[in-house]
N, C-alpha and C positions, 0 to 999 in steps of 0.2 A: 137710575142704577146702572145702564149702559154708560151714561157719560161719565159717572164715578169711576167705573172700571178703566175707561181709556185713558181718564187724567192720571190715573195709577200708574198703567202702563208706560204712558209717556215718560212720566218721572222716572220709571226705573229705566228705561232706555237712556236717558240724558245721564243718570248717575254712572251707567255702566260706560257709557261712550267717554265720558270725563276721566273715570278711572284708568282706562286703557290709553288715553292719550300721554304721548310721551313727554316728558317734560326736558327744557334746554333750550340754547340758543341757536338762532339760524348760523350755520356757517358757511363761509364761501367756495366751498369744495374744497378739491385739492390744489395742492399748493402749485404755483406754476414753475416748472423747472426747464421750460423750452426756451431755447435762445432765440432772439430776432431772426429775421430772415429778410435777406435782401428781396425786394420784388422786381425793382426795376432801375436802370443806371442810364443816364445819357452824356456821353456817349457810352456805349456798352462796354461791360469790363473785357479786356483783352481786344480792345479795338487797336487798330494800325492806323498810320497816316494821321494822328492826333493833331489838330491845328488850333483848337480852341485854347481858352484860359479858364472855363468853369467845367466841374463835373457835378451832376447832381444823381445824389442817393436817395432811394425810395424804400423805407421798410414796411414790414406788415404789422406794427404795431409802434406806438411810441418808445424811442429810444433816448438814452441820455449817455454823456461821454465822461468817463470816469480816467482820471491820470493821464490825460492825453499827452500831456508834457514828457512822459517817462516812457511811455507805450509806442508812440507813433515813430514808425521809422520809413524813412523814405530813400530809396535806392535807384539812382546815385542821389548823394544829398543834394538840396538845393542850396543855392547862397542865401536866399530868401523863401523860408518856408511859407505853405500856402495858407490862408485865411479859411479855418475849418467853422461852419458856423449852421446852426444855432446852437450854442451852450446849453439851452434849455431842452426841455423834453420835447421833442418833435418825431414825427415819422420821416422826416426830411432831412439831409444833409448836403450843404454845399460845399465844394473845396475849390477856393477861387486861386488858381496859379498866378504868382505876380512875378516869377522868376522868369528868365528868358531860357527854355528849354533845348539841349543838344540835339540837333539831328541825327536821324537813324539811332536812336538810344532807345531802350526799353527802360520804362520807368515803372517801380512797385513802390505803391503807398501802404504799408502794412500798419493797420490798426491795433495790432497786439489784441489785447483783453480791453480797450478801451471802450469799443461800443457794447452797451449793455440795455437789457430792458427796463422800462423807466420804475415797473412795480417791483418787481424780486431781484433785479441786478443780475439776471443772469448774462453771462459774457457772449458775444459772437466770437468765438475764439479765432486770431489770426486771420482775421478778415483782410483780405489784400483787393486792391484795386489797381490792374494792370494795364498798363497803355505803352504803344510804341510812337515815337514821332517818323518812323520808317515805314517801310513795306512789312516787317514781320516781326513777330514778338520772339526776341532771344530765348532759349529754353535750356540752356546748358545749367549744371547745378555744381556745387562744390560743399563737402561737409566734412565736419570733424567735431572735436570735443576740447574744452578748456579745462586745464587744471591749475593749481597755482605751484611755481616752481619750489617755494618754501614752506607756506601755510599748507594746512590739511584740508581746509575748504576753502572752496573758490567763492569770490566776492561775486554779488547778483549784477545783473546789468552790464554785462559786457559786450564791447563793440568788437565786432570780427568786420575787417576791412580788407578789401582789393584794390590796389593800386595798379593802375597801366605802366608797364614798362615798355617805353618807346624810345624815339630819338631825344626827347627833351627830359628823361627821367633821371633824377639824381636820389642820393641817402635822404636828403633834408626834405624831401616831397611831405613826409609824416609830421613835419614840423608847421608846414605852411599851405598846402593844400587840402583839398577835400577829398576821398577816395572816390574811384569809380563806382564801387558796389561797397554796401553795408546792410549787416543785420545785425541784432542783439540778442542775447541771451534772456534777455528780460529778468524776471525777479526769481525764477526756479529753475530754468535749465542750465546743464553743464556742457550741452551740446548745441552745435550751431548748423545751419545750413545756407548757404547762399544760390539764390535761384533766380533765373531769368538772365544769365550772365551771356556773354558774347565769347567765343573762343579768341585765345589769345595769350601773351604773357604776363604774368601779375608779382606783385609783393604781397604776400598774405601776413595781414598784422591783425594783432588785437590789443584792443586798450580798457582797461578800467578808467575811464575818461570821467574825471570830477566834474570838469567845467561842461561836460557835453557838447563840444564845439567841432569834434570830429580832428583834433589836432592834438599831437602829443608833447605834452607839458612834462618835463623829466621830473620838475619839484614835486608835482602833484599825481602823476599818473603811473601805474603800472602797464608794463607793456610786454607783449609775447610777439614773436617773429619766426618766420621760416628762413634759414639762411639764403638757400637757394631759391631762385624765382621759380614760379609753378606754372606750367601751363594748361589751359582748359581747352577741350575736354580732359578729364583728369577722372580716375576711379579711386585714388588715395584718399583716406580717412586720416587727415592731419590732425597731431596732436599739440595743442599751443599751451606754453608754459609762461604764465605770467609773472613777472619779477618788478622790483622796484629799483630802478639803478641808482646806484652811487654816485652822486654828483661830484664832479670834479672840485677840486679845493678853491673855495673864493674867501677873501677876508673882506670884512665890513668895518668901516670908521669906528675906532674905539672910543668908550665912554668913559667917563672916570666914575668909579663906584665908591671910592672913599679915599682918604688921604694916601693910602701906600697901596691903591689895587684900581686896574682898568679892567673893563672888560670889553672883549672883542665878540661878535658874533661871527660865523663862519658857515659855511656849506661844505659837506665832504665827509670823510669817515675817520676818525681818531683812534679808534680800535687798537691799532697797532703803532708801536712806536716808530716804525719807519714810514707812517704816513703822516707823521706830523710835520708842521712847517719849521724853518727857523724864523725867530723871531729877535730883533734887536731894536733894545730901547735907548735911544740918544737924548741927551741934552745937550744943544748945539752940535759939535762933533765929538762928544764925549760919549762913549758905550757906558751906560749904567747897569749895574748888577741888578738881574731881574729873575725871576723864578716862573715858569709858565705851568699853569695847571688846569685842569677841566673844572667849568662850573656843573655842580650837579644839576641832573635833570635837562639839561639846556644845550642847545649846538653853540655854545660859546666858552672861549677861553679866558682866564683871568691872568692878567699880567700883573704880577707883584715887584713892588719896586722900594728902596727905601726912601722916606720923606726926605725932599729936599726943597730950595727955594729956588722956584723957576716960573717964569711965565708959561712956557710951552714946552711941549715933549715932541720929537717924532718917534715913529716907529716903523721901522722896516722888517717887512713879511715875505719868505720865500719860500718856494714848494716846486722841485723840479725846474718847469721852465716859468712858473707863475711867479710874479713879482710886484709889490705893491708898496707904496710908501705913504704913511699919513701922518699930518701934523696937526697937532690939538692944544687947546689952552689947558691949564692945569690951577685949580682953585684948592685953597686951604679948606680941607674936610676932613670930619672926625675919622680916626685911623681904627683900622681891624685889629683887634687884640687877641691873643692866645687864648682858645677854649678847646678843651679836648673832651670828647664824650665816648663811651663806649657803645658798639652797634649793638654787642648781645650783653644783655646784665640780666641776669636771673638763671635761666635755664641755657644751657650751651648743648647741640647737637654734636654727634661726634663726628659729622661730615663739615660742620661749621669750624673755622677758624676766629679765635678770639682777636677782634678787630677793635682799635682806637681811630679815631677819626678825627682830625686838628681843624680848625676854620682859618689856620694860617700855616702855611708851608714850614715843615720841621727839617732842620739840617743837622743837627747834632743829637747823638744817642749814648746813654750812659746805662748800659745795661746793669751794672754793678749795684744801681739805686732802684731796679725793678727786681721785685720778689714775688714768687707764687708758692704758697703754703697750702699744702692738703688738710683735711679734717682732723690728722693726727699731728700737725704742726710740723710735718716732714716739707721740706725745700724740694721744689720740683724744677729740674733742669728745663730751660726753654730757650729759644731762639727767637730772632726778630727778624722781619722784613718789611721794609718800608716802600711803598708806592708813592712816590712823589707827585707823578701826574694827577693822582686821585686822591692824594692828600692822608693815604691810610696807613696805619700801622699795624702789621698782623704780628702775634705772639703766639708761638706753635710750642706747644707741648703734649707729651702723651697722655691721653684722657683715659681714666679708668671709671668703670660703671659704678652708680650711685655714690659718687665723689662729691666733697665740696671743696671749691678752691676759693682763696683768697688772694685778689692780686693786690700788692701796695707798690704803688709808684711815687718814689720821695721826691721833693725838691731838687730841681737840676737834671733829672732823669731824661726830659726832651726839651729841646731847646730850638726856638723857630727861626725863621731868617731874618727876624727883628731882635734877635737876642733875648728875648723873652723866655723866661723858663716856667715850668710847671708849678703848681702849688701840690700839696700831698694829694694823691688820688687813691681811691680804694675801691674795690669792684666784688662781689661776692658771684661767684658761679657756681651752678651744680649740674650735675651730669643725669641720665637716666641709666635704668638697667638696659643692657643689651638687648633683651627678651621684649622691651619695647618699640623695636626697629625690626625690619624685613630685609631679606637680601635677595637679590635680583641676580641671577646668571644667565647671560645672553649667549647663545651659541649662534654664530653666524655662518650662513650656509651660502654658495654661490656667490662668493664676492668676486667682482669682477677684476678689481685693482686695490691695492693698498697705496697710502694709508687711509683710513675710516675713523671719521668722527661718529660716535654712537651717543646720542642724548637722550635723556630722561625729561619731560615736560610735564607741566600739570595741564589740566583740560582748556587752559585758556592760551597755552602755547610758550607759558614763561619756562625757560630753562631752569631745571633743577639740581639737575647732576650731568656731567660729560665726561666721557673717557675717550682717549684716544689711542688707536692702535695701528701699527706699521706692519704687523705681519701676523699677531694671533688672532684666532677667530672666537677666542672664549674672552668675554667682558663681564667683570662683575661689578655691581653696584651695591657695595655692603652699607648695612645700619641706615638703610632709608626711612624716612617717617612714612607710617603707614597710609596709603592713599590709593587713588586711582591715577595711574600715569599714561601718558602718550611716548611712545618709541619710535625713533627715527635713526637711520644712517644716513652719512653725509660722505661722499667720494670727496676727499681733499685733494684734488690734482696739481694744486700749484702749493701745497705742501706748508702752507702758513697756520692751520692748525685752527682756523676760522672758516665760517661758510663765506663763500663769496658770489655775488649775485652776477648778472650779466650785464652787457653794453650793447646797444643797438649798432651805434656807428662802428664799434670794432669788431661787431658780428660774431658777439661770443655769448654763448649760452651762460645761464648759470651753474653752479656745480650741482650735481645730482644728488637729489635727496629722495630717500625711500622710507615711506612710512610703515610701521607694522600695522596688520588690519584690525587689530583688536587692540582695546585698554588692557593695560597691565593692573591687575590689582594685588599690591603689596601690603600684606598684613604683618602684624605685630606678631614676632615669634614664628614666622615661615619664611620658608625658603622658596623662592619660584625659580624654576629653570624653565628658560623658554628658547626655542629655536627660532630663529629669525631669517628667513628666506630671502634674500635680497633681489632674487631674479622674479620674485613675485610682486606685480603693482600693486599698489593700495586701491582697495575696495570696501566702501563703509558696510559694516555688519552691525547685526543688531547686538545692541550691549548685552555682553556676558561677561561672568566673572572668570579670570583665568585660574583653572585648575591649579591648587597648590601641593605641594608635599610636606610633610611634617617637616619640621627643622631638623636638619643633618648639617654636620660642619663639612664645606667645600674641601 
């Protein structure tokens, strides 16, 4: 009897224990969030009188190297970067120096965020190994911030450099030599700090260095600089503004694109008429009639000429002191023919001009053969303007809301360089109600000088509207399509009505650009009145909608 009772009690206990047991899988505990720790280094970090060619680092756990080619910063730069191994998981790192080190120089090897633990990838943030080939470690520092002279955002991975100003210094050092000191903003910072510096006089430069070679390439790189040499020690916080230089004009050998057109690539800026070169096309010693236009979306010019029989032609290009002559063969090829298309066909916004684009340059216009008729068959008066360089014909007229317009362009209205005229063209255009648009009034405050260009851009930076003021502090942008906009002002110091970038050799900064600190929300049938204080520097803020006032006439 007792045995049976014990048997029942044991079974009951097993059931209770089983029912109380927690179901689930075994976990590995809390996630590891601790970065690796350097246990030992040989020679010791911050060693002086460094004579060796290898550095050995030991960590408290297995580490791996991530994006070392982007993260590693060696200052001063070495001609031959050290070999860092192994690239696989290990507690040890070897830095094998293969360059000849400079005497009495403090070196900094900054790993950025490239050292991380092998399991969770926790980075050993901004780990530096410092050593000196002299008797002491240089300890001076210099700091500042980076901005873009024109764009609202600053690119990542900007190099900041110091060059020794000594008896051998000249301005070309940034094109040919490595800097004495260098640091990098990496992928997130807009500030910089150069450390372990020696007292002296320096040139301070920043580069968005596309080739990562510590040399300024004006074709690829953005640059920022301080005009005056700086001395260290110095507690000034410097602001460096990156800009892309406009290359000096240069022409490349033209190629034949068709039986009546050459294409010539170039470097430089063609936005202003006075920035364009003089081009003369010749057959032997005979000057040929030609027209020069821009190849759309390319840094190339089109040289139009009338078909002729010739084996070769020559082209003389001149701009200021630049002169270049080309000779090239000519082949019998298919010729470009007249074709005209409307840029806007369907809906035409109030701020847009009705525009025709031709694929050959136009030379004659007969407005009597152009008609604009409204939906009630009323003839609408208009004017025309032709942009030869871009091959665009603008037809301007007073637009009315909720209207339909028919453009009739009869044969012979437009004649091109090759004496070909258009066939009958017809386009139908409609307009929207003014209540479908919004208005923005910008009130400028603390304007330092005039003239000022005020621009509205989309969030990508494309210019959607621009106004120019030589004295007025109130600027209106009426009948804007509803959207979010960025607002900026440009001090047009040379009064050419466009933004001008800087130039390193000329020691010229870019024209000053000030961004409004918030996005502007323009809505349909609303007026926005916005004060823009040009004395307040741009600082990013959380996105908020601009307060609007119910529509009222200006």
